[in-house]
N, C-alpha and C positions, 0 to 999 in steps of 0.2 A: 503494500499500500504504500502510495506517496505520501511524502510529508508535507506538511503545510496544511493550511484550512482549505477549504472549498467556496468558493464565494456564489452568491446566488447571483442569477444576471438580473436586470435592471426589472423587467417584467414580475419575475419571480419575488423581487425586493417591495413590488408594486402591490402585488398579490397579498405577500405576507404582511407587509405595515398594513393594510386594509383590513386585516385578521385581527391584527394583534396591536396596533399602535396606532397614536395619535401625533402630529406634530413630531412625532421621531421617539425614538424607545428612549427611557421605557416605559414612560407614560400609557398605562392601559385603559381604555376608555369602556365603562360599565356597557352592553349592548351588542358588542362584537360578536362577529360570529363567525368562531375559530372555526367549526367544523367544515366551512366551506372549504377551507384551505387542509383539509385531512389529505384530497388524492396528492395535492404537491406537498405536502410534507411526507407522505409515503414514499413518492417519489425520490426525494431529496436523501431519505434515509437509505432508500434503496441504492441509489446511484453513488452515496459515497459511503457507505459501511456504517452507517452510525454516528460518522462523525460530525461535530458541530459544523453549521454553516454560518458565515458571516453573511449578515443581511444590510442591504444599505438604507440607512434612514435620513430624515433630514438634519438631525443634530449627529449624525456619524454613523458608525457600524455598529451593529448589535450581534451580538453571539446566540444564535439559535440553538439549542441545545435539546440532541434528539433522542439521546440513548441515556438508559437508566443508571450506566456506570457512571459516566459524566453528570448528572443530575445529581448524584450523591458525591459525587467529587464537590459539586458546588455547595450541597445543603450540608455534607457532613463532614469531609475531610478534611477541606479548605476553608470551610464557613467563615475561620476570621477575617478571609480575604477578600469577602463579598459582604455587602450590605443592602437592606431591602431598597429598592430605588425612591421607595418614600417613607420615612420613619412614623408612623401612625400609632404608637404605643400610649395608652392613657394614664398608665401607672394609677391608677385609681382602682378600688376593691370594687369592680361589679358585680362579683357573686353576691353582696349584700342588696341588690336590685331581682336578682332572679325571680323569688316569689310574686314579687309586686307584678313584673313585667308579665309573668306568664299566667297572672289573674286577667291582666290588659289583654294578654293573645284568647284568651278563652270567652270574656266579655263580648268582643268584637266578633269573634269566629260564630256567635251565636244568629248574629245575622244573616248568616249563609246558609243556614239549614232546612230550608224551603226553596223551591222554583229552582229554574235555571240559572247556575253559577259559570260565566265566562270569564274571560281574564279582565276584561275592564271593571267588572264587579267586584272580584276578589282582590284585584289592585288596590281598587278605591279603599275597600274596608282593612286592608292588610297596611296602605301607608297611614290609616291611622294611629294604629297599634305603634307604629316606629315613631311617627310624630309623639305620641303619648307617652312610649319610652323613651326619647330624648330629651323631650322640652315639658312633659307632663302635662296635664288635660288643658292646661291654657293653650297647647298646640294642636290639640285635635282636631280642630274645624279648621286649620290654616292649611286648606288645599292650595294658596296661593304659594307657599313656600315648597310644596311637593312639584307645584307647576315649573316653579322657576328653574328647580335642579335638572328637571326634563327638557328644558329648552335651553339651558346651560351646558346638559351634555352633547345635544344636537349640534349647537353654535360648535362646539369642541370638535366633532366628527368632521363637520362641513370647514373647520378652519377659519372661520368667522371671525377672526380678531377684533374685531370693533364692536362687534355685537358681543361676542363673548364678555368683553369689558364690561360693558354695560349691564349684564344680565349678571356678573359676579358681584359689580359692585350692590346692584338691589337685594343679590341672594345672601350677601354677607352682611349688608344692614337688618334683614331679617333674623337672622342667627342672632346676632347678638341682641337683638332686643329681648328672643328667648333665653340668652344665657344669662342676661341681667336679671330678669325674673327669675333663674334659680330654686324652679318651684321644686317643694321637697320630693322627694321618691322619685324625682326621674334622673337622669343622668346630667342633664345641666347643674342640678342641684347637688348630686355629688360632684362634681367638677371645681364647683363654688367651695366647696367644704374642704375639700382635700387637695386640690392642684393648687400649686404655686406659678403655675406656668404665665408666661404672658396672654393677654388679650386675642391677639392673632393666633398663640397655639392653642388656645383652649376651643377658638373660633374653625379650626383646620381639623380638631379632633373630633366636635360635634357633627361640624358637617359630612365626614368621613361616616360617623357612626350612623347618621341618616340614610346615607348613601348606603353604607354595607347593609343595613337592615331592608331598605327600600327596595334592593335587586333581588332580595330572595323571594319576592314575589312570584316570577317567572318560575322558579322551581317548587314553588308550592303548588302553582298551578299543574304542572307536568306531573307531579307528584300524585293529585288529585285525579288527572285524568290517566294514570298508571292503575292505581288502586280502582277506578269505574271499570277496566277494561280486564283486571285481573283480580275476577272474585275470591278466589281462594286467599291470596295479600290483603285482602281488604277486611276480610272476616277475621284474619289473624290481626291484622293490623287492630282493629277495634277493639280485641280482647287482650294483647301485648303492648303496654305503651313501647317497649325494647324495638319492637316489629316494626310500629308505624317510625321511629325514628329511624332507624334502618331503610325504610323505603323512603323518606327523605332524601336521605344521604347518597341512596343509590341513582336516585333523579339527577342529584347535584353531581352524579357521578357521569351519568350518561350525556348531560346536556349542562357544563360546567356554566356558572353565571360569569366568572372571571376567565377569557380566555389564557394567560399565562402567568405563571412565576415572574416577577422581576426583580433582577438584583441589580447592583452596580459592582465593581470589579474598586475595593479599596487601595489597592497593588497593584504593578503589573504582572501579567501572569503569562505564561506560557502553556499553548495547546498544540499539539501535535508538530511542534516545530516552528510554531507562530508564536510571537509575542505581541498581545496586546498591552495597551498602555492602562494605568489607570483609569476608570472612570468609565468604562467600556460597559455597554448594558449589556445584560446576560439575559436571554428569555428563555423558560420552561414551557413549552406550548402543552397546558394541562390535557387538552381533548384527545392529543396525539397518544399519550403515554397511559389515559385511563380509558381508551377504546383499543388500545396495541393489539393487533391480530395475535400475540403471544398470551393474551389472554382468553381461555376458552368462554368464558362470557360476557365478551366484550360489549356486546348488541345485542344484550337480553336484560329483562329486568331480573335483577337476581338480589334480592335485599339480604339474602340470608348468608352471602359473602362478610357483611359487616359482625354475624354474631356469630360463625362457628370457626374464625380464625383465617377465612381464605386470603382475606383482603389484607390481614396485620403484617404481613412482610413487604408492604407496596410504600412506597413512599408517601406516595398521593393519599393514603389512608390512614396517615399519621391524626392524631388527636387535633392538633392545631392549637392556636393563641387562644387565650381566656374569651376574646370575642367571638370567635367561631363557636365554642360551646355553649354561649349565652343566646347567640342567633340561632342555635339550633336546638335550645332548650326552648325558645318562644316561638320561634317556628312548630316545632313538632307540638307545643300546646295549642297553637293556633289550626293546627289539621286535630288533632283529637278532639277540639271542641266540635270539629266540621262532623266528622264521622262517629263521634258518640251519641249524636243526635238524630244524625240521618245517613242512609246508605247512597253513595254517591253511583249513576249510572250514566253512561256514555250517551251523547245527542250523536247520532249518525256514527259512522267509521272512522273514529279520530286514531285508534292505536289497536294492534292486533299482538294478541299474547302468541299467537302463531308462527311470526314473522319476525325476522332482526329489525329491531327497532332503525328510525332513521337516524342519521346522523343530525339534523337539523328538524326542529319542532316549530313552526308557527303556532304561538300562545296565541295569538288573535284569534285563531280557528277553534280552539277548543271551548267545548262546552259539554257542561257534566248539570243532571237534572240531580239532585237532591231530594231524594224522599223521607219523609219523616220514618225512624224505626225506634224500637223498643231501645229506653235508655239501659245503660248499665252502671254499675258504680266505680269502674276502672277508669282512672285520670291517667293521663300521662304525665 
């Protein structure tokens, strides 16, 4: 095998940037569709024997890591040489908020237990959960805040610099108003009590949490659709909270809401005979690894892998940070609140338990009918 790193062509770089980046690596925009790049990723992996590929970005080259061996090098063996592209740790004890957030999720989910539930309806209800968790009940009805975030994300995708700047200013002002309220029992209140960070730092963290919780709506809708089309798993999930959470994690594996893990090298590093300078972006495309052809369950709905140890050795199945734990707990409570009170039934042929699951799934086309069911005392 020749030494040195292969380089993606201009067209390949453009396609990969469209899937994973905006303005340049390593900033990842929610809503990108990385699975559309899956054929190209598979071709690059086959052509270059799994070696990382240099991708051209508007802000310089980025290293696209394709093999499990190289992922482990970045995350484990040489982790001190790499840092997250954007440092987002809160350093506040968010676990104390978990019981209250779970109750919020259950309260809001009760509004989705009859009639047809589509993505628009579910997302509107889940965004209320996100706003109440981050800013308290005073933020519950602030739909303009969520709308500003959606418009800001679209402006970032389109590289509309001036519009993005205007929207960002309006968005930041609105967040600061909620942060200064510091409602007790909310994340904003906890930040006010425990964080000594600057106001701009607190603003960034609060904005990140709202965005992180918000994008989970897609995974929730996908999980609901999977439960509607897999009645065996639906019945088990209704009775066993651990199985319900496994179903949610499986939907997030199949269609990851974040297209890539993003790191930046803190020092010069050598890759296959090529030295990359400090500050080089390193991207790990989650979809390519979580749907790898080497996985026998790659394109099937297999929540059991999260319970029987099958996924335990996969780096992408690691427990994650406190924020991930909290999000999964709240999202699991939201789903549990729905399926404990109603049975989801598919509207139309949205997914089939007898065929490989698609690489892409348009949540705007998913519809599920919620039919009242006998309630049980089990709660996730």
